[in-house]
C-alpha positions as CSV (number, residue, x, y, z in Angstrom):
1,M,-6.6,-2.0,-15.5
2,R,-7.5,0.3,-18.4
3,R,-8.5,3.8,-17.8
4,R,-12.0,3.4,-19.1
5,R,-12.7,0.4,-16.9
6,F,-11.3,2.3,-13.9
7,V,-13.6,5.4,-14.6
8,K,-16.6,3.1,-15.0
9,L,-15.9,1.4,-11.7
10,L,-15.4,4.8,-10.0
11,A,-18.7,6.1,-11.5
12,A,-20.5,3.0,-10.4
13,G,-19.2,3.3,-6.8
14,A,-20.1,7.0,-6.7
15,A,-23.6,6.2,-8.0
16,A,-24.0,3.5,-5.4
17,I,-23.1,5.9,-2.6
18,L,-25.3,8.6,-3.9
19,T,-28.4,6.4,-4.1
20,Q,-28.2,5.8,-0.3
21,P,-29.5,8.4,2.2
22,V,-26.8,10.7,3.4
23,E,-27.3,9.7,7.1
24,K,-26.7,6.0,6.2
25,T,-23.5,6.8,4.2
26,L,-22.0,8.9,6.9
27,A,-23.0,6.8,9.9
28,A,-20.4,4.7,11.6
29,P,-21.0,1.0,11.5
30,A,-22.4,-0.3,14.8
31,V,-19.9,-2.5,16.8
32,R,-20.8,-4.7,19.7
33,A,-18.7,-4.5,22.8
34,G,-17.6,-8.1,22.8
35,A,-17.0,-8.4,19.0
36,S,-14.4,-5.7,19.0
37,A,-12.0,-7.5,21.3
38,A,-12.5,-10.9,19.7
39,A,-11.9,-9.5,16.2
40,H,-8.5,-8.0,17.0
41,T,-6.9,-11.0,18.7
42,V,-3.8,-12.2,16.8
43,P,-2.7,-15.9,16.9
44,P,0.6,-16.4,18.7
45,A,2.2,-18.0,15.6
46,L,1.3,-15.0,13.5
47,R,2.6,-12.6,16.1
48,K,5.9,-14.6,16.2
49,E,6.3,-14.6,12.4
50,V,5.7,-10.8,12.3
51,A,8.4,-10.3,14.9
52,N,10.8,-12.5,13.0
53,Q,10.2,-10.6,9.8
54,K,10.6,-7.2,11.6
55,K,13.9,-8.5,13.0
56,S,15.1,-9.7,9.6
57,V,14.3,-6.3,8.0
58,A,16.0,-4.4,10.8
59,D,19.1,-6.6,10.5
60,T,19.2,-6.2,6.7
61,L,18.9,-2.4,7.0
62,R,21.6,-2.3,9.7
63,V,24.0,-4.1,7.3
64,I,23.1,-1.9,4.3
65,R,23.6,1.3,6.4
66,A,26.9,0.1,7.8
67,Y,28.4,-0.6,4.4
68,K,31.0,2.0,3.5
69,L,31.4,2.9,-0.2
70,P,34.8,3.7,-1.5
71,A,35.5,7.4,-2.1
72,G,34.6,8.5,-5.6
73,S,32.4,5.4,-6.4
74,R,29.6,5.8,-8.9
75,P,26.0,5.8,-7.8
76,A,24.0,2.6,-8.2
77,S,21.7,4.2,-10.8
78,V,21.4,7.4,-12.7
79,F,18.3,8.7,-14.4
80,R,18.8,9.8,-18.0
81,A,15.8,10.9,-20.0
82,E,15.5,9.3,-23.4
83,R,13.5,10.5,-26.5
84,R,10.2,8.7,-27.1
85,G,10.5,6.4,-30.1
86,A,7.1,6.9,-31.7
87,P,4.5,9.6,-31.2
88,R,1.6,8.6,-29.0
89,G,-1.8,8.1,-30.5
90,R,-5.0,8.8,-28.7
């Protein structure tokens, strides 16, 4: 997204908030007692998939952390600053 478009969207959002009364902007949305519990239920299949992905990530991290590098080995990446090819235009 270009900077000008971002600034326009930011200004439009700020203007939309500023046109409302302050009390309405700062007020918390009203939540019904029964709607809160129903909205946060997670299907069992989704819960199982999240657990599988967490286990997979934990296993992968365990393998990476257990890997022993040989003494004196080079780092995987090294940052080296380079000169900019052409001057920037504004």
